[in-house]
C-alpha positions in Angstrom: 15.9 -11.4 0.8 12.7 -11.3 2.9 11.1 -8.0 3.9 12.0 -8.5 7.6 15.7 -9.1 6.7 15.6 -6.0 4.6 14.0 -4.0 7.4 16.6 -5.2 9.9 19.4 -4.3 7.5 18.0 -0.9 6.8 17.3 -0.3 10.5 21.0 -0.8 11.2 21.9 1.6 8.4 19.5 4.2 9.7 21.0 4.0 13.2 24.5 4.4 11.8 23.4 7.3 9.6 21.3 8.8 12.5 18.3 9.0 10.1 15.6 9.4 12.7 12.6 9.5 10.3 13.7 6.3 8.5 14.5 4.6 11.8 11.1 5.5 13.2 9.2 4.3 10.2 11.1 1.0 10.1 10.4 0.4 13.8 6.7 1.1 13.3 6.5 -1.3 10.4 8.3 -4.0 12.2 6.0 -3.5 15.2 2.9 -3.7 13.0 4.2 -6.9 11.4 4.9 -8.5 14.8 1.5 -7.5 16.0 -0.1 -9.0 12.9 1.9 -12.2 13.4 0.8 -12.5 17.0 -2.8 -11.9 16.0 -2.5 -14.5 13.2 -0.7 -17.0 15.5 1.6 -18.0 12.6 4.5 -16.8 10.4 3.3 -14.2 7.9 3.6 -14.7 4.2 5.0 -12.1 1.8 1.4 -11.2 0.9 0.6 -10.6 4.6 3.7 -8.4 4.9 2.4 -6.4 1.8 -1.0 -6.0 3.5 0.7 -4.5 6.6 2.8 -2.2 4.4 -0.3 -1.1 2.5 -2.2 -0.4 5.8 0.8 1.7 7.1 1.0 3.6 3.9 -2.8 4.3 3.8 -2.7 5.5 7.4 0.0 8.0 6.6 -1.8 9.2 3.5 -4.9 9.8 5.5 -2.9 11.7 8.1 -1.2 13.7 5.4 -4.6 14.8 4.1 -5.9 15.7 7.5 -2.7 17.7 8.4 -2.9 19.6 5.0 -6.5 20.6 5.8 -5.5 21.7 9.3 -2.6 23.8 7.9 0.0 21.9 10.0 2.9 22.2 7.6 5.4 20.8 10.1 3.4 17.5 10.3 2.7 17.5 6.6 6.4 17.4 5.8 7.0 14.6 8.4 4.2 12.5 6.8 5.6 13.0 3.3 9.0 11.8 4.5 7.4 8.7 6.1 5.4 7.9 3.0 8.6 8.2 0.9 10.4 5.7 3.2 7.4 3.3 3.0 7.4 3.5 -0.8 10.9 2.0 -0.9 9.5 -1.3 0.5 6.5 -1.4 -1.8 6.5 -3.4 -5.1 6.8 -1.4 -8.3 3.5 0.3 -9.1 1.6 -0.5 -12.3 1.0 2.4 -14.7 -2.5 3.5 -15.3 -2.4 1.9 -18.7 -1.4 -1.4 -17.3 -4.2 -1.2 -14.7 -6.7 -0.3 -17.4 -5.7 -3.4 -19.4 -6.1 -5.6 -16.3 -9.5 -4.1 -15.5 -10.6 -4.7 -19.1 -9.4 -8.3 -18.9 -11.2 -8.8 -15.6 -14.4 -7.3 -16.9 -14.3 -9.8 -19.8 -13.5 -12.7 -17.4 -16.4 -11.9 -15.1 -18.8 -11.1 -17.9 -19.7 -7.7 -16.2 -21.7 -5.3 -18.4 -23.2 -2.6 -16.2 -22.3 -0.6 -13.1 -24.3 -3.0 -10.8 -21.6 -5.7 -11.7 -18.9 -3.4 -10.2 -18.6 -5.4 -6.9 -18.0 -8.6 -8.9 -15.2 -7.0 -10.9 -13.6 -5.3 -7.9 -13.5 -8.5 -5.9 -11.9 -10.3 -8.9 -9.3 -7.6 -9.7 -8.0 -6.5 -6.3 -6.1 -9.6 -5.5 -4.3 -9.2 -8.9 -3.2 -5.7 -8.2 -2.6 -5.9 -4.5 0.2 -3.5 -3.5 0.8 -2.7 -7.1 -2.0 -0.2 -7.7 -4.0 2.3 -5.7 -7.5 1.0 -5.0 -9.1 4.4 -5.9 -7.4 4.3 -9.3 -8.7 0.7 -9.9 -12.2 1.8 -8.7 -12.2 4.8 -11.0 -11.1 2.7 -14.0 -13.7 0.0 -13.3 -16.5 2.6 -13.2 -15.2 4.2 -16.4 -15.1 1.0 -18.3 -18.5 -0.3 -17.1 -20.3 2.9 -18.1 
C-alpha cells in the first residue's frame, strides 16, 4: 500500500473517530506532498514521500524545542502528539549500533581517515540511512569514528 493510500485510509478513520490531532497532521502531510508534487511537476516516488515526511517531522521537532524554551506547555503537548502521529508513517528506525556499523563500513568504502574527510563520509552515508536514522546521530558517530 502506498503512503497516499494509507494516509487516505487513516484520514477516514480519524474523521470517524473524531481524532482532531491525527486528522490535522494527515491533512498537513497530504498538502505538503501535493505541494511537492506540483513543484516537481511529476508523480512523487516513495523516496520523495519520505523526504516530505522527514521535513514535516523536523519542523515539528524544531517547534517543540522552541515551545519548551518559551514555557508553552499547551503547545508542547500538541507538538508531541503530532510527532507521535508522524512517527507511525516513518520507516523503522535503525538502532545506534546498526548506524555505527554503517558508518564504519562507509568510512572504509570512502577511505576517510581524518575529520577533514567528514563531508565525504556524510554525503556517502546519508542516502543509505535516509528516514531510518536521525542525521544528528549519524553526524556524531562519524565524528566519533574519525577522531
